[in-house]
C-alpha positions, 0 to 999 in steps of 0.5 A: 869669265867665259864659261859656255853653259854647255861646258860649264855650269856657272850657277855654283860659282855665282852662288858661292861667290855671293856667300863669300861676299856675305861673309866679307871674305875677299873673293871675286864679286859678280859685277854682271852676269849673262848666265844664258850665254855663260859670260860673267864680269868679275872683280879682279884679284891681281896676279900675285899667287900664294904659291909663287910668292912662297917659292920666291920668298919663304920668309913670307910664310908666317904672314901669308899663312896667318892671313889664310888661317884667319880667313878660313876661320871666318869662312867656317864661322860665318859660313854656318849660315850657308853650309846647309845650302851646299852639297854634302861631302857625303860617303858616296863622294868620299869613296869616289875620291878614294877610288881615284888612287886605286883606279888611276894611280895604282891601276891605269898608271902603274899597273898594280893589281890588288889580290883579294887580301889587298882589296880587303885591306884597301876597303878597310882603309877606305872605311877608316878614312870615310868614318874619320871625315864623317865623324868630324863637325861639319862646316862650310868647306871651300874644297880646294883651299891651297896656294894656287887658289889664294892670291896675295892682296895688299888689303883683305888678304888673301884673295880666294879663287876656285870655290865653285865646288864648295860643300858642307863637310869635315872641319879639317879638310880645308886646313889640310889642303892649306897646310899639307899643300901638294905644291909646296911643303913645310917641316912637320912641326911647323905644319902642326903649329899652324894647325894649332893656331887654327884650332885655338882660333875655333870657338870654345864650344867646338874645342870642348867637343873636339879635344886637341888629341882628337883634332890631331887625329881628324887632321892627319887622317883627313890629310891621308884622304886628301892626298890619296885623292890628289895623287889619283887626280894627278894621274887622271889628268895625265891619262884622261886629259893629256896633262902630265905636269902634275905627275911630278907633284905626286911624290911630295903629295904622298910624302905627307902620308909617310910622315904620319905613318908612325902614329897610325898602325891602321895605315900599315897596308897603305904605307907598304903599298906606297913605299914598296910599289907606288914610289918605286913605280913612279920613279921608274916611269919618269 
């Protein structure tokens, strides 16, 4: 790994790699490090990415997701010893992430201007989603736990990559990243069954604190926050960084929000925005 210090701070990567190793999860091990010059020698997790395997053979989904959910449970349970040493997934960061949708997708990409009423509705939506995240039990959060960052391994599956942005944050965030993936989508009932597999694997004291109905609300509204964030990031990658390959993933990403909308009256403004302006705008921009 070549990460020049003036362009990339490798310290969080090395620190979190050590945490994951202590949890006995399968992530790259640091063999040697020259932090002054930005060189790291890492163990190799191969080339079999979850996403590629799932797209080639969907029959592997049960096996691959079972392993990913088990690893996530280990990360949260064993990660309790390390989570306080991570940056917090706090209100400031949550609101910044939500602003990416407002500023980059609606504003820069589609030229949608909110009037005063719409702006108030947007702020109310942000208040709802921030409160949902902060109200959850706080755990060790990988923050990008999805099919492009998980590797298929013959032993100790999965291999876990791209963990340097780990934070202490909401219980359901990584689960949403995994099951409501921006790059591959599964039927809603299947997603919820996998989510229940995770929930049933949690400690009984946590399940007493968070009954199933509340867990579902946490999970589905956390998904809305993440999908808004991801859609905004995809537009920022296009306009700021010249990477337009992610634009095609935005309709899939936003479809998860449309799927849960009937259960949440509080999302009415967002659903109208997505269905009446954002999706038609994306289609006409192709």
